[in-house]
N, C-alpha and C positions, 0 to 999 in steps of 0.2 A: 537702252538699259532701263530696267524697271525701277520704280520708286521703292523706298524702304517702307514696309508696313508701319503704321503708327505705333503698333505695339513694340517695335524694335527701335524706335527713334531715340529713346533715352539711353545713353551709353551705360549708366549704372544698372538700369533695369535689364538691358540687353545682356550685360555680363552675368546677371543673376539667372537669366534664362539659359545662357550657354552653360553655366555651372550645373543647372538642373539636367540639361541634356547629357552632359558628361557623366553625371551620376546615374541617370536612367539607362545609359548604354550597357551597364553591367547586368541589367534585368533581362533574363532570357525572353520574356514576353515582349519586351521592348524591341529586341533584335528581330523577333518574328514580325512585330508590327511594322518596323522599318521596311522589311522586305515586302510585306503586303501593301504598304503605302506606295511602293514603287509600282506595283500592279495597278493600284487605284489611279495613279498619275498617268500611266500609259493608256488606260481605258478612257480616261477623260481628257486626254491631250487635245488641245484645240477647242475645248468646250468651255463656256463661261457659266459660272454659278449664278443662277437667277435669283437666289435667295429664297427659294420656295420654303414655305413653312413645312416642317417635317410632318406635322399633324395632317396636312393635306394629302400626304402620300399614303397614309394608313389604309384608306379604302381600296387602294390600288395594289399595294404590296401585301398580298395575302399568303404567299408561300411561306412555310415555317421559317426557313433560313433568312428570308428578307425581312419578315416581320420581327424576328429576333434581333437582327442588326438594328432595325429601326428602333425597337424598344430599348436597346442599349445606347443608341445615339441621343435620343431625346433627353434623358437626364444629364448627359454630358453637355449638351448645348445649353440646358437650363442652368446647370451649376458651373459650367466652364467659365462663363464670364466672371462669376464671383471668384473662382479659383485664381484667375489671372489678374484681375484688378486688385486682389488682396495680396498678391505676391507669393502665393503658394505654388510655385512652379513645379517643384518636384512632385507634389500631390497631383497636379495636372498631368504630368508625365506618367505617373502610375495609373491614373484613370485611363489615359490613352492606351497604355500597354494592355489593359484588361479588354480592350476591343479586339485584340488579335484573334481570339477564338471565334467570336461571331462573324468577323470579317472573313476569316479562313473558311468557315462553314458556308457563308454566302457565296464565295467563289467556287466552292466544291459543288454546291447543290443548285445554284441558280445560273441560268444562261442570261447574262446581262443584256445581250443584243437579241432580245425576244422578237419574234415576228409581229407580236402585238405592239403597235407603235406606242400606245398609251402606257403599257407596262415597261417597255424599253426606256421611254422618257422618264418615268418615275424611278426606275433603277439607276439611270444615269444621274438624275437629280440628287438621289440619295448619296451617290459616290462623290458628286461635285460638292455637296455641302460638307462632307467629310474632308475632302481635299482642301477646301477653303479654310475650314476651321484649323486643320493641322498646320497649313502654311502660315496662317496669320499668327497663331499662338505658339507654335513649336519650331517653325522653320521647315525646311525640306529634309525630313528625317530619312528619306529614301537614300540620301547621300551617305548615311552611315550604316546602311544595310550590308550584311555580309555578302561577299561575292558569291555568285551562283556557280562556283567551280565544282566540277565532278571529280571525285577521287579516283 
């Protein structure tokens, strides 16, 4: 069994985070993000986040969709720490929900498993950084994604 991330160890703080998730669930963008996060988790299953600096990926990730996602992630990583340490969890959830469009575009326009090993590793590193940040600060939001049922 895994250990509890430090961000969730304080019961009062954890309750505030859960409350923010409950409120964010009503945002359509957050529902989309939860579904996309499920895809991020599946692609990165079994891989470990090495903590690569996102700025180091910029010279490699040059396709418009991947550089757009990177451009949207960098400010979240820079401001995300302040959002969570200051207790503005709902603001953090809203910021996460805004990533749904660049992540969706990334999956539509980019083949993550590129034949170019350097590009593939950079794309996976980008997704692993996203996965780690979401799990640490928000929890596994893929668990609240709508079912993929066909009508």
